[in-house]
N, C-alpha and C positions, 0 to 999 in steps of 0.2 A: 882205447886206454883203459885199464881195469878203473872198478868204480871205487878201489880204495885211494888208487894212486891219485884219481881224479878228486876224491875228499881233502886229498893231504895237501894237493894244491891250493883249494880255494880255502882252506884253511889257512895257509901261509899267506896267500893274495891278499884274502879278506883282512888278516893282519894288518898290511901296508893301505892298503885302498880303502877299505873302508872302518875305520880303526874305531869309530863310535858303536858300530853293528858289532864289531868282533867283542870290544869289551861287554856291550850290551850281553850278547850270547853267552861268554866264559861267567859273566854274572850268575845268568839262569842255568849254565850247565849245558848249554846248549851245542852240540858240535854238527858239523856239516853231514855225519853221519845218520842222523835225525831227520833230512829233511831232502839231502841231495840224493839218495839211489830211487825216491820216487818221482824226484825230476827228470832224473837220467834213465830208467828203465822205460818211461813212457816219451821219453824226449820231448819233454815238456807239454805234451799234449794235453793232460788233464789240468794244465795250469797256466794256461795262455791260451788266447784265442786261435784260432785255425790258422789265420793269416798269418798273425806273429808265428805259429810252428812251422807252417811251412815256410816262411822267409830264414827261419834258423837253421831247417833243413836242408836247405839251399847252400848254406856257407856250411853247413855239415859237411855236404858232400864235397863240396869245393877245398875247405880247407882242412878237413879230418877231425880227429874227434878231440884233438886238444883244442879244437872250440868250443866243447861244450864248458869245459871250466870256465871260459870267459863270459860266454852267453850265462852261467849260472851267478859272476859275480856282477854281471849287467841288471840281473833279476833283481837283486841283492841292493844294489844302488837306487835302482828305482823304487824300491820296497821300503828302502832307510827311511823315511820320515815315519811310516807306519810300523818301524820295528822294536819301540820301544816302549812295550806294555810291561806293567808291574808283576804282570803273572807269565810264569812259565808257560801253562796250557795255552793261553792265549795268543803266546808269540807262536807255539808250535801248529796250531790250528791255522795262523796266518800262513805260515811257511808250508802247507799241506794244500 
């Protein structure tokens, strides 16, 4: 799936599933395009422990690339308590 399409799906899905994070990102003018390509291009390897990546890759092979956006939302859900920085720069650092 094209990264731009996945970015749109994450944007729309995060509006409903993680509303507070979505509004915080909107307030800081952060779009999925600022962090999602780094996550997807490396298939999360630079952002998660290897064991977690291996499990994600297994599911990716089993279910296809539509799983990538669900995994991205899952990561945002886990990070949710830490995603409320008053500073845009700190927030982007956490997402990188």
